[in-house]
C-alpha positions as CSV (number, residue, x, y, z in Angstrom):
1,M,11.4,-8.2,-17.7
2,K,7.8,-7.1,-18.0
3,E,6.6,-3.8,-16.8
4,S,5.1,-3.4,-13.3
5,K,3.1,-0.4,-12.0
6,V,2.3,0.6,-8.5
7,D,-0.5,2.8,-7.4
8,I,1.5,5.4,-5.4
9,L,5.2,5.6,-5.0
10,F,7.0,8.3,-2.9
11,F,10.2,8.9,-1.0
12,H,10.0,9.4,2.7
13,R,12.8,11.9,3.7
14,G,12.7,11.1,7.4
15,L,12.9,7.3,6.9
16,H,15.2,7.8,3.9
17,C,13.4,5.1,1.8
18,L,10.9,4.5,-1.0
19,V,7.3,3.9,0.1
20,V,4.8,2.1,-2.2
21,M,1.1,2.1,-1.6
22,D,-1.3,-0.4,-3.1
23,L,-4.9,0.8,-3.0
24,K,-7.7,-1.8,-2.9
25,I,-11.5,-1.1,-3.1
26,G,-12.4,-4.4,-1.5
27,E,-11.4,-6.5,1.5
28,F,-7.8,-7.6,2.1
29,R,-6.8,-10.9,0.3
30,P,-3.6,-12.8,1.2
31,E,-2.3,-12.6,-2.4
32,Y,-2.0,-8.8,-2.0
33,A,0.9,-9.4,0.4
34,G,2.7,-11.5,-2.2
35,K,2.2,-8.8,-4.8
36,M,3.6,-6.2,-2.4
37,N,6.5,-8.4,-1.6
38,Y,7.2,-8.5,-5.4
39,Y,7.0,-4.7,-5.7
40,L,9.4,-4.2,-2.8
41,S,11.9,-6.7,-4.2
42,L,11.8,-4.9,-7.6
43,L,12.2,-1.5,-6.0
44,D,15.1,-2.6,-3.8
45,R,16.9,-4.3,-6.6
46,L,16.3,-1.7,-9.4
47,E,15.7,1.7,-7.8
48,R,17.0,1.9,-4.2
49,R,20.4,3.6,-3.8
50,E,23.1,2.2,-1.5
51,D,22.6,5.0,1.0
52,E,18.8,4.4,1.3
53,N,17.0,2.1,3.6
54,R,14.8,-0.8,2.4
55,S,11.6,0.1,0.7
56,I,8.3,0.0,2.7
57,G,4.9,-1.2,1.5
58,I,1.5,-0.2,2.6
59,I,-1.7,-2.0,1.4
60,L,-4.8,0.1,1.9
61,C,-8.0,-1.9,1.8
62,A,-11.7,-1.2,2.5
63,E,-11.8,-4.0,5.1
64,K,-9.3,-6.4,6.7
65,D,-9.4,-9.4,9.1
66,N,-6.5,-9.0,11.5
67,L,-5.8,-12.7,11.8
68,E,-5.8,-13.1,8.0
69,V,-3.4,-10.2,7.6
70,K,-1.1,-11.5,10.3
71,L,-0.9,-15.0,8.7
72,A,-0.3,-13.5,5.2
73,L,2.6,-11.3,6.4
74,E,4.0,-13.8,9.0
75,D,7.1,-15.0,7.1
76,M,7.4,-12.1,4.5
77,G,10.6,-10.6,6.0
78,K,9.9,-7.2,4.3
79,P,8.3,-4.1,5.9
80,I,4.7,-4.3,4.8
81,G,1.7,-2.8,6.6
82,V,-2.0,-3.2,6.0
83,A,-4.6,-0.6,6.9
84,D,-8.3,-0.3,6.3
85,Y,-10.2,2.9,5.4
86,L,-13.7,4.3,5.8
87,L,-15.1,5.9,2.6
88,I,-17.4,8.8,3.3
89,V,-19.6,10.0,0.4
90,E,-21.1,13.4,0.5
91,S,-23.3,14.9,-2.2
92,G,-23.8,18.5,-3.2
93,F,-20.2,19.7,-2.7
94,G,-19.0,22.3,-5.1
95,S,-19.6,21.5,-8.8
96,F,-19.4,17.7,-8.1
97,K,-22.4,15.5,-7.7
98,K,-20.5,13.3,-5.4
99,N,-17.3,13.9,-3.4
100,D,-15.4,10.9,-1.9
101,Y,-13.3,11.4,1.3
102,L,-10.8,8.8,2.3
103,C,-10.1,8.4,6.0
104,T,-8.0,5.6,7.6
105,R,-9.3,4.0,10.7
């Protein structure tokens, strides 16, 4: 099996499951849902323990069309969410020329 890498992977103690985040700099595309479905299948098959809940996926995009997201996730059957974010760029902060802040909407 070839190697797959996710952007962010952590364990949520309250939900007792693995959570994978896929970070996108552009707008949501339906194929992102298929890729996340693949990641969740891999995690549940290879990493999840018997006493843990199913893995959860979050796709974070710069923009999203709610209808497009709904159609892409409609028959997935896995817990996947899509959120958009607003990137705020400030200059002159500390020793950096630019400092990017990420805020979900």
